Structures are given as structure tokens and as C-alpha cells.
C-alpha positions in Angstrom: 66.2 195.4 139.4 64.9 191.9 139.1 65.7 189.0 141.5 67.6 187.4 138.6 70.1 190.3 138.5 71.4 189.3 142.0 72.5 185.9 140.7 75.7 185.4 138.7 75.7 182.0 137.1 79.5 182.0 136.6 80.1 182.8 140.3 77.8 179.8 141.1 79.8 177.6 138.7 83.1 178.7 140.2 81.9 177.8 143.7 81.0 174.3 142.4 83.7 173.5 139.8 86.6 172.3 141.9 87.2 168.7 140.9 90.6 167.1 141.2 91.8 164.5 138.8 92.5 161.0 140.1 96.2 161.7 140.5 95.9 165.3 141.5 95.4 166.7 138.0 93.8 170.2 137.7 91.2 168.6 135.3 88.8 166.0 136.5 89.4 162.4 135.4 87.3 160.7 132.8 85.5 157.6 134.1 84.8 155.5 131.0 83.7 152.3 132.8 80.3 151.0 131.7 79.9 149.1 134.9 81.1 149.6 138.5 82.2 147.1 141.2 81.0 146.9 144.7 83.2 145.9 147.6 80.7 143.7 149.2 78.0 141.6 147.5 75.2 142.7 149.8 75.7 146.3 148.5 74.3 145.6 145.0 70.8 144.7 146.0 70.7 148.0 148.0 71.7 150.0 144.9 68.9 148.3 142.8 66.5 149.0 145.6 67.4 152.7 145.5 68.8 152.8 149.1 72.3 153.5 147.8 73.6 155.5 144.9 76.0 158.3 144.0 74.5 160.7 146.6 73.8 158.0 149.1 76.9 156.0 149.9 78.9 157.0 146.8 77.8 153.9 144.9 77.6 153.6 141.1 76.0 150.8 139.2 76.0 151.1 135.4 76.8 153.8 132.9 73.2 154.1 131.7 72.2 154.9 135.3 74.8 157.3 136.7 78.4 158.0 135.6 80.8 160.0 137.8 82.0 162.3 134.9 78.5 162.9 133.6 77.4 163.5 137.2 80.0 166.3 137.7 78.9 168.0 134.5 75.3 167.8 135.7 76.2 169.5 139.0 78.0 172.2 137.2 75.1 173.0 134.9 72.7 172.9 137.9 75.0 175.5 139.5 74.7 177.7 136.4 71.0 177.4 136.3 70.4 177.8 140.0 68.7 174.4 140.5 69.3 171.6 143.1 70.4 169.0 140.6 71.0 168.3 136.9 71.9 165.4 134.7 73.0 165.2 131.1 71.7 163.3 128.0 72.9 162.3 124.6 71.1 165.2 122.9 68.9 168.2 123.5 65.9 166.5 122.1 66.6 163.5 124.4 66.5 165.9 127.4 63.1 167.4 126.2 61.5 164.0 125.3 62.6 162.4 128.6 61.4 165.3 130.6 58.0 165.3 129.0 57.5 161.6 129.1 58.5 161.6 132.8 55.9 164.3 133.6 53.1 162.9 131.4 51.0 159.8 131.3 48.8 158.5 128.4 45.8 160.8 128.1 47.6 163.9 129.6 47.8 167.3 127.9 50.6 169.7 127.3 50.2 173.4 126.6 53.1 174.7 124.4 54.2 177.9 122.9 53.4 177.9 119.2 56.9 179.1 118.2 59.4 176.4 119.1 62.2 174.4 117.5 60.8 172.2 114.7 62.1 168.9 116.2 60.2 169.7 119.5 57.1 170.7 117.5 57.2 167.3 115.7 57.6 165.5 119.1 54.6 167.3 120.5 52.4 167.5 117.4 53.1 164.1 115.8 55.1 161.6 117.9 53.6 161.9 121.4 49.9 161.8 120.3 50.5 158.8 118.1 52.8 156.8 120.4 51.8 157.8 123.9 48.4 159.4 123.7 49.7 162.7 125.0 48.3 165.7 123.1 49.4 169.3 122.9 47.6 172.6 122.5 49.8 175.2 120.8 49.1 178.8 121.9 50.8 182.2 121.6 52.7 182.2 124.9 52.8 186.0 124.7 49.0 186.0 125.1 48.6 185.2 128.8 44.8 185.0 128.4 45.2 182.3 125.8 47.7 180.4 127.9 45.4 180.5 130.9 42.4 179.4 128.9 44.4 176.4 127.6 45.7 175.5 131.1 42.2 175.9 132.7 41.0 172.9 130.6 43.6 170.8 132.4 47.3 170.3 131.5 50.2 168.5 133.0 52.9 170.7 131.5 53.4 174.2 130.2 56.3 174.2 127.7 58.1 177.3 126.3 61.4 178.5 125.1 63.1 181.4 126.8 63.7 182.9 123.3 61.5 181.3 120.7 63.2 179.6 117.8 63.5 181.3 115.4 61.4 184.5 116.0 63.2 185.4 119.3 59.9 186.2 121.1 60.8 186.3 124.8 58.7 184.3 127.2 57.2 186.0 130.3 58.6 183.3 132.6 57.5 184.7 136.0 53.9 185.2 134.8 53.9 181.9 132.9 55.2 180.2 136.1 52.4 181.7 138.1 49.8 180.6 135.6 51.2 177.0 135.4 51.3 176.6 139.2 47.8 178.0 139.6 46.5 175.2 137.5 48.9 172.5 138.9 51.0 172.3 135.7 54.8 172.0 135.6 56.6 174.8 133.7 59.4 173.4 131.5 61.6 176.0 129.8 64.1 175.4 127.0 67.0 177.8 127.7 69.2 176.8 124.8 69.4 180.3 123.3 70.1 182.0 126.7 72.7 180.3 128.8 73.9 182.6 131.5 71.7 185.4 130.2 68.4 184.2 131.8 68.0 181.8 134.7 64.5 180.4 134.3 64.5 178.4 137.5 65.1 181.5 139.5 62.1 183.1 137.8 59.7 180.2 138.6 60.4 177.5 136.1 60.3 173.9 137.4 62.5 172.2 134.9 65.1 173.8 132.6 66.4 171.9 129.5 69.3 172.6 127.2 70.7 171.5 123.9 74.3 171.6 125.1 75.3 171.1 121.4 74.8 174.9 120.9 76.3 177.8 122.9 77.3 175.8 126.0 79.6 173.5 124.1 80.4 176.1 121.5 82.4 174.2 118.9 79.7 172.1 117.0 81.5 168.9 117.6 79.4 167.3 120.4 75.7 166.4 120.5 74.5 166.7 124.0 71.6 167.8 126.3 70.9 168.6 129.9 68.0 168.6 132.4 68.2 170.9 135.4 65.6 170.7 138.2 65.1 169.8 141.8 66.8 166.7 143.1 63.6 164.7 143.4 62.8 165.1 139.7 66.3 164.1 138.6 66.0 161.0 140.9 62.7 160.1 139.3 64.3 160.3 135.8 66.9 157.8 137.0 64.5 155.4 138.8 65.2 151.8 137.8 61.5 151.0 137.3 59.9 154.2 135.9 62.7 156.6 135.0 62.7 158.0 131.5 66.5 158.5 131.4 67.2 155.1 132.9 64.8 153.1 130.7 64.8 155.0 127.4 68.6 155.1 127.6 69.7 158.5 126.1 73.0 158.2 127.8 75.7 160.8 127.6 79.2 159.5 126.8 81.6 160.5 129.7 84.1 161.8 127.1 81.6 164.3 125.9 80.9 165.3 129.4 84.6 165.9 130.0 84.9 168.0 126.8 81.9 170.2 127.7 83.0 170.7 131.3 86.3 172.1 130.1 84.4 174.7 128.0 82.2 176.0 130.8 84.7 178.4 132.4 84.9 180.5 129.2 81.2 180.4 128.4 80.8 183.9 129.8 83.5 185.3 127.5 81.9 183.6 124.5 78.4 184.7 125.3 79.5 188.3 125.8 81.2 188.4 122.4 78.4 186.6 120.6 76.0 189.2 122.1 78.3 192.2 121.3 78.6 191.3 117.7 74.9 190.4 117.3 74.0 193.8 118.7 76.4 195.5 116.3 75.0 193.8 113.3 71.4 194.3 114.4 71.9 198.0 114.9 73.6 198.4 111.5 70.8 196.5 109.7 68.2 198.5 111.5 69.8 201.7 110.5 69.5 200.5 106.8 65.8 200.0 107.3 65.9 196.2 107.0 63.5 194.0 108.9 65.9 192.7 111.6 64.8 191.1 114.9 67.1 191.1 117.9 66.0 191.3 121.5 68.8 193.7 122.4 67.5 196.4 120.0 65.6 199.2 121.8 62.8 198.8 119.2 62.3 195.1 120.1 58.9 194.6 121.8 60.5 192.3 124.4 63.6 194.4 125.2 62.1 195.7 128.5 60.8 192.3 129.5 64.2 190.7 128.8 65.9 193.4 130.8 63.7 192.6 133.8 64.7 188.9 133.7 68.3 188.7 132.5 71.5 188.4 134.5 73.5 191.6 133.7 76.8 191.3 131.9 76.1 188.6 129.3 74.3 190.6 126.6 71.2 189.7 124.7 72.2 186.5 122.9 74.0 185.6 119.8 71.0 185.0 117.4 69.2 187.5 115.2 66.8 187.2 112.3 66.7 189.1 109.0 63.4 188.8 107.2 63.9 189.1 103.5 60.3 188.0 102.8 61.0 185.6 99.9 62.9 182.4 100.0 64.5 183.1 96.7 66.1 186.4 97.9 67.1 184.8 101.2 68.8 181.9 99.4 70.6 184.3 97.1 71.8 186.3 100.0 73.1 183.3 102.0 74.8 181.9 98.9 76.6 185.2 98.3 77.6 185.4 102.0 79.1 181.9 102.1 80.5 181.4 98.7 81.5 184.8 97.6 82.3 186.7 100.8 83.4 183.7 102.8 81.2 184.9 105.6 80.0 182.0 107.8 78.3 178.8 106.7 74.9 177.8 105.5 74.1 175.3 108.1 71.6 174.5 110.9 72.5 174.7 114.6 73.8 177.7 116.4 76.4 178.8 119.1 79.4 178.0 116.9 82.5 180.2 116.9 81.8 181.0 113.3 78.6 182.3 111.9 75.9 179.8 111.0 72.8 180.8 108.9 69.7 179.0 107.7 66.3 179.6 106.2 64.1 178.6 109.1 60.9 177.8 107.2 62.9 175.3 105.0 65.1 173.8 107.7 64.7 173.9 111.5 61.0 174.8 111.3 60.1 172.7 108.3 58.3 170.2 110.5 55.5 172.8 110.9 52.6 173.2 108.4 52.1 176.3 106.4 49.3 177.3 108.8 51.5 176.7 111.9 54.4 178.7 110.3 52.0 181.6 109.6 50.6 181.4 113.2 54.2 181.6 114.5 55.0 184.4 112.1 57.9 182.5 110.4 58.0 183.9 106.9 59.4 182.0 103.9 62.4 184.5 103.8 63.3 184.5 107.5 67.1 184.0 107.8 68.2 183.0 111.2 71.8 184.1 111.9 73.9 182.8 114.8 76.7 185.2 114.8 80.3 184.0 115.3 83.3 185.8 116.7 86.1 184.9 114.2 87.8 187.8 112.5 87.2 191.4 113.4 83.7 192.7 113.7 84.6 195.4 111.1 85.9 192.8 108.6 82.8 190.7 109.0 80.4 193.6 108.7 82.1 194.7 105.5 81.6 191.2 104.1 77.9 191.3 105.2 77.4 194.7 103.7 78.9 193.8 100.4 76.6 190.7 100.2 73.6 193.0 100.9 74.6 195.3 98.0 75.2 192.4 95.6 71.7 191.1 96.1 70.1 194.5 95.8 69.6 195.3 99.5 72.3 198.0 99.7 
């Protein structure tokens, strides 16, 4: 049994989430002020000097710095991830970019997995080299020898996704952490696909980032991100002179923080049902001989690895992939699902209560070149499916099966 299995993220959340509203409400109050008063004028210079703040004297300054409602959500997410601290951002990519820019200076190098979200790939491959002189080596994170060779040259950061988007390759977080720390690099893990399922910080990761837009929020109505790490790193991000969150300004609106906080208590229920249905569909597709990828399948090469890292009780995730090889067949299949069978939506993103499906090579991985797509094993016909939980699973499978038959895959 892994060390991660002795940690229940929802128990940690329950021990943390006990905020009274201003007038005794069972929900916390929403603090929408952009600026905050001080009772005595001599206090303000102390805040600007860093001697006082939310955790030192209970002093707030300005909404781009710290906000009480956003701070509460940050503490709740830190509890879920098992880190000292956390703070939230206006998007997942803002969390990633701010983290990397805080860790790296001009001339530094990053080593990254070669299968990552397309927006992150563009940030690493195109934006940071041109704007900041920070360059990235992309390697197969499953090849620990290749990772070590890249780190040995000198790198400030090792960046991976717990489950690679969209191929669902599972990162060997404990071994990657050991390698990163051996070469004085910081391991940053994007855990967007695996909230509650995997706790990267407890496996050795230094910083955990999320797109809260996806499973954690769960209703595709809020764009948001989060950074979970030790208290010192969060403080550095908010430094008035050199903090990436403070100075680049990807501020989370407190109303969004309030909405997301209210959805955390039932995150476990949602993740279990996403995972239950994803497993059901994956097993049925596998039985039909189709090329399906899902980490919960006994045939998945990372199943044993994931079992060694995951927190029991939350399943194997709500995302699977069906490789139909050609873009034309994949498009016909999705068209039939959405427009004839009324099964889900052709849309990017994931973690919604209804099914979302997209052709990765032509959407969320389209920032990658043909060579990079091939190296990441993202075929032109790879359909990423984020399974929802509306309707009965039997009803939804019948719709899915009918669509398969109609496009000649029955």
C-alpha cells in the first residue's frame, strides 16, 4: 500500500472547511472589496514592507494581492492536495505561467513531458523562449533515462501532468521527484485530470497546479486556476516587488472563489461517478476490440503504477480516449453522437456534468507540430471523451453503441 493511500483528501478538506459567514451564515461571506482599510496609518507601510499581511496580523491590502474569500479557497485546495498553502488564479494557464515565471529567470531551462495540454505546450515552446529567454526540452517522461539526461545538463524545473493530456500516460511522480531533486530542479505537476485521485505533493512534487475550470468546479461556468505549494513559495508569488501573481495580476474574482468553494464538498461524489461511468464505457469498448485508452483498464500499461499512487475510493478519472485513426471517421462519430443520439457535446474542456468530446489533434493539442504530435502518439483520429453523469449509464451506453453502429464500428 502506498503512502498516498493513507491520505484522504476529503477528510483533510473537512478538517479545514469550517468558515462562518459574517452574520453566522453556514456559508462563508463573499468579500468583494478591491481595497482594504487599515485602522491606523502606520500599519500600511508595514503591509507594503511585508511585515504584516493576512497570516501576519490579519491585514489585507488590495484585491490583486490577497482577498479573504480567495484565500479561504486557497486553504481548502491546499488541504485537498496536502500542501502548506495555496492560492487561486484567474485561469489554469495563469497558474502554470505564474509558477514557471516565478521559478525561472532568463536563460534558465525547463524539462517537460512531451505530452501536455496544447496551451501549456505553446507557452513552453513558443512564448517563454521568445519573451523571456526560457527554453524547454521536451522528453518522454516515461523514459526516466531520457528525463535524467535532460536534467543533467541543468534545468530549473521539471514539468509534467499526472495524466498526460490527451494520451492519459501516467507520470511516475515519486521517481520523477527523486530525479528532479537530485539535479536541484523543482518538480511542478499539473493535477487537473486527477483531483482527489492522486496527491502529487505527498509523492514528492514541489508545486501542484490545477485548472479549476474542469473537474473541481464541475459546471463549465467558471474559468479559474490554483497553485498549491509550501507557504514560502506562495509568499514569493505574492511579493510586492518580484511576485508573479502580484505583478502579472491574474487575479481570481472572489465571487468565483465562493462558487467553487461551495462545490468542493461534493467533488468526491462527482469524481467517483465520473470514474464509474468511464470504466463502464472503457470496458464495453475494449470488449468490442476498439482502441480505447483508460488508466483503469487492467490492460492499461500504467494501471499498476496508478494503483501504487492513487488515493483509494475515487476511481481512475473521468477521461478516456478512443482512437479511430482517421479524423474523418472521428468527426463522423462525434457528429452522430451529438446531433443524432443527443449524447454529450462536441466541445473542448472536461469535467462537466455532461459528456464533452473533442478531436485532440485538431483542438486542444493543435498548437503542436505534426512531429510533436507523432512523438506524443496523438493520432489524427484520437477522440478525447470526458464522460458525464447525466441520464442512466445504460441509456447513455445505448446511445453510444448506436452511434458506433451507424458509422460502421458496430
